[in-house]
C-alpha positions as CSV (number, residue, x, y, z in Angstrom):
1,M,0.0,0.0,0.0
2,F,2.7,2.5,0.9
3,T,4.7,1.6,-2.2
4,H,1.6,2.3,-4.4
5,Q,1.0,5.6,-2.6
6,T,4.6,6.6,-3.0
7,E,4.4,5.9,-6.7
8,K,1.3,8.0,-7.0
9,Q,3.3,10.9,-5.5
10,N,6.3,10.3,-7.9
11,G,8.4,9.2,-5.0
12,K,8.1,12.6,-3.2
13,A,6.2,11.5,-0.1
14,V,6.8,10.4,3.4
15,F,3.9,8.6,5.2
16,M,3.6,8.6,9.0
17,E,1.9,5.4,10.2
18,Y,2.5,5.7,13.9
19,A,3.6,8.3,16.5
20,W,3.3,7.4,20.1
21,D,4.5,8.4,23.6
22,M,6.0,5.2,25.0
23,S,5.4,6.2,28.6
24,W,1.7,5.4,28.3
25,C,-0.9,3.9,26.1
26,D,-4.7,4.1,26.2
27,P,-5.9,2.0,24.6
28,C,-3.0,-0.3,24.3
29,A,-3.0,-2.2,21.0
30,A,0.1,-4.2,22.2
31,N,2.6,-4.3,25.0
32,P,4.9,-1.4,25.1
33,L,8.3,-1.9,23.5
34,S,10.9,-3.6,25.7
35,P,14.1,-1.8,26.6
36,S,16.0,-4.0,24.2
37,E,13.5,-3.2,21.4
38,L,13.9,0.5,22.1
39,R,17.7,0.3,22.1
40,E,17.4,-1.4,18.7
41,L,15.5,1.7,17.5
42,G,18.3,4.0,18.8
43,V,17.1,4.9,22.3
44,M,20.5,5.1,23.9
45,W,19.6,7.1,27.0
46,L,17.9,4.2,28.8
47,D,19.5,2.9,32.0
48,D,21.4,-0.4,31.8
49,P,18.8,-3.2,32.4
50,G,21.3,-4.7,34.9
51,Q,21.0,-1.6,37.2
52,G,18.3,-1.1,39.8
53,P,16.8,-3.2,42.6
54,V,16.0,-6.8,41.9
55,P,12.6,-7.9,43.4
56,V,12.9,-10.6,46.0
57,P,9.9,-12.9,46.5
58,L,8.3,-12.8,50.0
59,P,8.5,-16.0,52.1
60,G,5.3,-18.1,52.1
61,P,3.2,-19.9,49.6
62,T,3.6,-18.6,46.1
63,K,0.7,-17.8,43.7
64,P,0.9,-17.9,40.0
65,S,1.7,-14.4,38.8
66,R,1.1,-12.6,35.6
67,P,4.1,-11.2,33.7
68,I,5.0,-7.7,34.7
69,A,4.7,-5.2,31.9
70,P,7.7,-3.1,31.1
71,A,8.0,0.1,33.0
72,P,7.1,3.4,31.2
73,T,9.9,4.8,29.2
74,D,10.6,8.4,28.2
75,A,10.7,7.8,24.5
76,F,8.5,8.9,21.6
77,V,8.4,6.4,18.7
78,T,7.5,7.4,15.2
79,R,7.1,5.0,12.3
80,L,7.6,6.5,8.8
81,H,7.3,4.9,5.4
82,V,9.6,6.5,2.8
83,R,11.2,5.3,-0.4
84,Y,13.6,7.9,-1.8
85,D,16.5,8.4,-4.1
86,A,18.7,11.3,-5.2
87,Q,16.0,12.6,-7.6
88,S,13.0,12.5,-5.3
89,F,14.8,13.7,-2.1
90,P,18.1,15.4,-3.1
91,E,19.0,15.7,0.6
92,D,18.7,13.2,3.4
93,L,15.8,13.6,5.8
94,T,16.6,15.4,9.0
95,F,14.7,15.2,12.2
96,Q,14.3,17.8,14.9
97,V,13.2,17.5,18.5
98,T,9.9,19.2,19.3
99,G,7.7,19.6,22.3
100,D,4.8,17.9,20.5
101,R,3.9,14.6,22.1
102,S,0.6,14.1,20.4
103,N,-0.2,10.5,19.6
104,Y,-1.1,9.5,16.1
105,Q,-2.0,6.1,14.5
106,G,-3.1,5.6,10.9
107,R,-5.8,3.1,10.3
108,Y,-6.2,1.7,6.9
109,V,-9.4,0.0,6.0
110,L,-9.3,-1.8,2.6
111,R,-12.7,-2.0,1.0
112,H,-11.9,-4.4,-1.8
113,P,-11.1,-8.1,-1.5
114,W,-7.8,-9.7,-2.2
115,R,-8.0,-11.3,-5.7
116,G,-5.3,-14.0,-5.5
117,D,-5.5,-17.8,-5.8
118,Y,-7.9,-18.8,-3.1
119,G,-6.9,-22.4,-3.4
120,Q,-3.2,-21.9,-2.7
121,C,-3.6,-22.6,1.1
122,D,-6.1,-23.2,3.8
123,A,-5.9,-19.6,5.0
124,A,-6.8,-18.2,1.6
125,G,-9.7,-20.7,1.3
126,R,-11.0,-19.6,4.7
127,Y,-10.6,-15.9,3.6
128,A,-12.7,-16.6,0.5
129,E,-15.4,-18.3,2.6
130,G,-15.4,-15.3,4.9
131,L,-15.8,-13.0,1.9
132,V,-18.9,-14.9,0.8
133,E,-20.4,-14.8,4.2
134,R,-19.7,-11.1,4.5
135,W,-21.2,-10.4,1.1
136,D,-24.3,-12.4,2.0
137,A,-24.8,-10.5,5.2
138,E,-24.2,-7.2,3.4
139,A,-26.9,-8.0,0.7
140,K,-29.4,-9.0,3.4
141,S,-28.7,-5.9,5.5
142,L,-29.0,-3.6,2.5
143,A,-32.3,-5.2,1.4
144,S,-33.6,-4.9,5.0
145,L,-32.6,-1.3,5.4
146,T,-33.7,0.0,2.0
147,G,-36.6,-2.3,1.0
148,W,-34.8,-3.1,-2.2
149,D,-35.1,-6.5,-3.8
150,E,-32.4,-8.8,-2.4
151,D,-32.1,-10.7,-5.7
152,E,-31.4,-7.4,-7.6
153,I,-28.8,-6.5,-5.0
154,R,-27.1,-9.8,-5.3
155,Q,-27.1,-9.5,-9.1
156,K,-25.4,-6.1,-9.0
157,M,-22.9,-7.5,-6.5
158,A,-22.2,-10.4,-8.9
159,D,-21.8,-8.1,-11.8
160,G,-19.1,-6.2,-9.8
161,G,-17.3,-9.4,-8.9
162,Y,-18.7,-9.8,-5.4
163,S,-20.2,-13.3,-5.4
164,A,-19.3,-16.8,-4.4
165,A,-18.7,-17.6,-8.1
166,S,-16.1,-14.8,-8.3
167,V,-14.0,-16.5,-5.6
168,G,-14.8,-20.1,-6.5
169,V,-16.5,-20.9,-3.2
170,E,-19.8,-22.7,-2.9
171,P,-22.1,-20.6,-0.6
172,K,-23.1,-22.3,2.6
173,P,-26.7,-22.0,3.8
174,R,-26.9,-19.7,6.8
175,K,-28.7,-21.2,9.8
176,P,-31.3,-19.2,11.6
177,W,-30.1,-17.1,14.5
178,W,-31.5,-19.4,17.2
179,Q,-29.6,-22.4,15.7
180,R,-26.4,-20.4,15.6
181,L,-27.0,-19.2,19.2
182,W,-27.8,-22.6,20.7
183,G,-26.1,-24.9,18.2
184,N,-29.1,-27.1,17.6
185,G,-30.9,-28.1,14.4
């Protein structure tokens, strides 16, 4: 996706996907980066992981414990996507420290299905089955919301390549909600 967008901009673009203050997260999509991961990114001001007090377990029966999340770190991580050469960026990119610690995360929602070989592996086959189920639900939902004829909706979807036949999957009959809920019938 970033390669395509860079080509559309004739190579003269930098895309920011992510910028986050590593000292906190809300909501947390994943665990904060560990000190070793931050060092790999160039955070050289962290204390040596060998320094500091080592927790000692208290005497008595032990309980299973959850892993302790890494402590907050004074670092701000930014992930950029850039492809450049001497023609598109005659000078190297330079970065400057600012007081801005606003978080940013790009979210990319692809609205068109992958059109590869759905028979190449189990995951691709499951993906194709999921597409057919999604398209079925979308057709029913659109008909329910608008009062349009469901068969006409399905025909227009098929004309646009959004059908079980377009992905080579046999549609499965959908059970009524009560059978899906209780698993009977």
